C-alpha positions, 0 to 999 in steps of 0.5 A: 365778724371776719371783715371787722376783724380784718379792717380793725386788726389788719387793715388799719395797721397795714394802712398805717405801716404803709403811710409811715413808710411813705412819709419816712422814705419820700418826705416833702414839706409843703408851703405851710411847713407841714411835712408829709409824703410825696405820695398818696396811698390809693389802695392796697391789693393782692395778685396771687400771693404778692401784696402791693399798694398803688400810690400816687405822686402828689406833684404830677399825679403819676401812679406807681405800684409798690410791692411789699410783704406784711407780717407780724414783723411789719412792712417790708417793701420788696422792689423799686416803685413801678409806674403803672397806668390805670386800666379802670375807673377808680372809685371816688369813695375810699375807706380813708380819704386822702384829705381826711388822712392829711387833716388827721395828721395835721391835728395829730402834729399840733 
């Protein structure tokens, strides 16, 4: 029950808040005229009490850490992006794949 509660009530809202922030803050328009973020969201993590997202630049595939706070008032990014290197092998399956999210956004805009 707790996992389902987190995934639906917190997880989805948090991912949506991060995607919305990335699209507003780092917009790019592709060759087809679709506007989206210059970054993919690769994952959300916590280190001690600090929450952070790992995002990937669509153009050069560099990874960045984005520290944030998230509460009932919403998402607040707390520092500049910090470039990071992957010290692990990322999983290939995500709860929300990048391609599925992009396709959903395109359908939603239409």
